[in-house]
N, C-alpha and C positions, 0 to 999 in steps of 0.2 A: 536440375537446373542452373546455371552458376549465373550473377551477377556481380556485377563490379559498379561501386559508390566511391565515391572517395569522400569522408567526411569530416565536416568543420565545422566541432565544437564550440566554435567562436559567431557561428550563424547567428541570427536572430531568429527562432523559433515562430512558426507561421500562426495565426491568430486564434484560428479554430482547434479545438480540443477536440477530443476524440469524443465518440456519441457515448461509452458506454465507462462506467469505473473498472478496473479488473484488483483480485487479491490471490495474494499466494503467498508460501511457503517460498522465500527466499532466498534460503541460507541452507537450502539445500534439505535431502533425504535420509536419516539415520540415528542413529541413538546419539543424544545433543542435550547438552544443559540447559541455552539456552536456542529459544528458535527465534526468524525475524520471520513475520508476517507484515508483508509491506499493498501497501493501496493505491491507487494511484490510476488520478483520471478527477475531471470534475464537482466530484463528490465527496474528494478522495475529505475533504474537511470534516464532512458533516459524519463519515467513520468514527471520530475522535468522538464529535462529540453523543453521538450515538452510544459509541461502549464508555466514555468518559465523562459525558454530560455536560464537558467546557472543554473547547480549542486551549492548546497548549502555545506557549512561546516558540516562535516561527525557531529550527534550530536547535533544540535547547531539548534532552532531553526530561522527563520527570516524571515518577516513579508515582504512576494512577493504579486504584480499582481499575480491571476493564467488568461492566456490570450487561447482562444480557439483555439486550436492548426491550423484549418482550414480556421476559419471564421478573424480570430485576435481578436477577441471580449472581454472584459476585463470580467470575470468571478464573479473576487469576489477577496478581497489581505485576504490573509488568511496566519497564520502562517505554515511553509513549514520544515518538518525536515528529513533529508535524512540518513539511518541504514545503512551501506556497510556492508553482514554477515559476518561473520557468529556472530555478538556484534548486532544481533536485536529479534525481537518477535519471529522469523521461520527463523530464522537464517541464511534466504537465505538475499538477500539486499533489502532493507525494503524502502520505499518513508510515510509521515502521512501527510496531508496538513488535518489543523483544516480550519473550513470552517465556514462561517458563517450558523446556523442549519436551517435555511428556506428552504419549501418543495426546492423554486426556484433556487437557489445555489446551492443546494444539489443534486438534478437533472442536472444539468446544467457540476456540473463538472462529475462526475459518466458516462453524453453523450459522455464530451470529454474524458472521457480514453478511453471510448467502441471503437474510432474511432482510439485509437492507434494498428497499425498491431500488433496482437500474444498475443494481454488483452482481459482477459471474466471473466465478472462477477463471482468473487467465491461464492461455495456454501458456506451452512451452516456449521460452522466448518473446511473451507477447510483449515483455516491459522493456526488451530492448527495439521490438519492432517500435510498441512508439515511439520511444526516443529519435532513431527514424524519423517516420514521420515527419514528426515533428521540427526536425532539423535539414534532413535532407529535401523532402520531396519538396 
């Protein structure tokens, strides 16, 4: 089933955020030097606090150690960015972790995010869907 929509990027987003915070590798799959893991939703700021210890300045990349929230084991040294909504890709609060692209690192960061209460892995196209819901609905 196809649907037609007109997307107005200048429209003010709705005041309601989605109820869940989603996360996924947003840089694609396959071999890579750097992988981008995106977190979007009302609790995305919490992911930066849980993995890095403190929040970063908005829209400024900072090099941080990522720590497993339960074991406090260092997962990677990564560039971390924090984008408060509505000025983000999804229109919601959003965080990005630019980690080394090895499968072990990516898997460990995704595992750590999955342990945070209220977080769920994003389905294919869900980041774009969140943007659509906020700006068009």
